[in-house]
Structure formats: structure tokens, C-alpha cells
C-alpha positions as CSV (number, residue, x, y, z in Angstrom):
1,M,18.6,41.0,29.6
2,A,15.5,43.1,30.2
3,P,16.3,46.0,27.8
4,Y,16.6,43.5,24.9
5,L,13.3,41.8,25.8
6,L,11.6,45.2,26.1
7,Q,12.8,46.4,22.7
8,W,12.2,43.1,21.0
9,T,8.6,43.1,22.3
10,A,8.0,46.6,21.1
11,I,9.4,45.7,17.7
12,Q,7.1,42.7,17.5
13,Q,4.1,44.8,18.5
14,G,4.9,47.4,15.9
15,K,5.1,44.7,13.2
16,K,1.7,43.4,14.3
17,L,0.3,46.9,14.0
18,G,1.7,47.2,10.5
19,Y,4.6,49.7,11.2
20,K,7.6,49.6,8.8
21,Y,10.1,51.5,11.0
22,Y,11.1,51.4,14.7
23,D,12.9,54.5,16.0
24,F,15.5,53.7,18.7
25,F,16.1,57.5,18.8
26,G,19.8,58.3,18.3
27,V,23.1,56.7,17.8
28,A,26.7,57.9,17.8
29,P,27.6,59.7,14.6
30,G,29.1,57.6,11.9
31,V,29.0,56.5,8.3
32,I,27.9,53.3,6.5
33,K,31.1,51.7,5.0
34,D,30.9,48.4,3.1
35,G,27.3,47.9,4.4
36,E,28.4,48.3,8.0
37,Y,27.8,51.3,10.3
38,V,31.2,52.6,11.5
39,Y,31.1,55.0,14.5
40,D,33.5,56.4,17.1
41,H,33.7,53.8,19.9
42,K,34.7,56.5,22.3
43,H,31.6,58.6,21.7
44,R,29.3,59.0,24.7
45,Y,26.6,57.1,22.7
46,A,28.9,54.3,21.7
47,G,27.5,51.7,24.2
48,I,23.9,52.4,23.3
49,T,24.8,52.4,19.6
50,K,26.3,48.9,19.9
51,F,23.1,47.8,21.7
52,K,20.9,49.2,19.0
53,L,23.0,47.8,16.1
54,G,22.6,44.4,17.7
55,F,19.1,44.4,16.3
56,R,20.5,44.5,12.8
57,G,18.6,47.7,11.8
58,T,19.9,50.4,9.4
59,P,20.7,53.8,10.9
60,Q,18.7,56.6,9.3
61,N,19.1,60.4,9.5
62,A,16.1,62.3,10.7
63,P,15.4,65.8,11.9
64,G,16.6,66.4,15.5
65,T,14.4,67.3,18.5
66,F,13.8,70.6,20.1
67,D,12.2,71.9,23.3
68,L,9.0,73.8,23.2
69,P,8.8,75.5,26.6
70,I,5.3,76.0,28.0
71,E,6.2,77.6,31.2
72,E,9.3,79.8,30.8
73,K,10.2,80.0,34.5
74,K,10.1,76.3,35.0
75,Y,12.0,75.7,31.8
76,S,14.8,78.1,32.9
77,I,15.2,76.1,36.1
78,Y,15.3,72.9,34.1
79,K,18.0,74.3,31.8
80,V,20.2,75.2,34.9
81,F,19.9,71.7,36.3
82,R,20.6,70.2,32.9
83,K,23.8,72.2,32.5
84,F,24.9,71.2,36.0
85,R,24.2,67.5,35.3
86,R,26.4,67.6,32.1
87,L,29.3,68.8,34.2
88,L,29.2,65.6,36.3
89,P,31.4,62.7,35.1
């Protein structure tokens, strides 16, 4: 599948450049139990979490992200569309 090849290629490139970590950016909340990451399989990130864990990495906690609006008017419009999109199934 294309997503696997894309991620694997990025990981290989990172190793060549000497990086120690590869950030997949977010998984479903969970805990490490007996060396395995246990998460809620009904969480909205469950599918992507399964995909990411397939690479046998170790989930790490890191600070979250935030928005830094440059143009307040455009950002306000963006927030309205974002709220509307979240209402859709």
C-alpha cells in the first residue's frame, strides 16, 4: 500500500540523515501494558494508531500543537468551517 511505502521511505531517509526519532504525529490515547500499547479501538484515531504501531515504534508523549493566527479575520472563518466539518459524520 502506498502509505506504508511513503512512511517507510521517510523513515529510511531519516536514518540516513542520522535522525533517532520519527514523529508520526498522534495516536489514540492509551497506556503501555506488558510492553504493548493498549488503546481504545473505538477512538476516532484507532485506525491510524493501528497503522502506526505496525512499524513497531514506541509511542511517546510530547507537547501538543497550537495555532498561531497571523490574520485574525481569515482564522475566524477557518474556525467556523472547522467546527462545521466536525459536525459531519
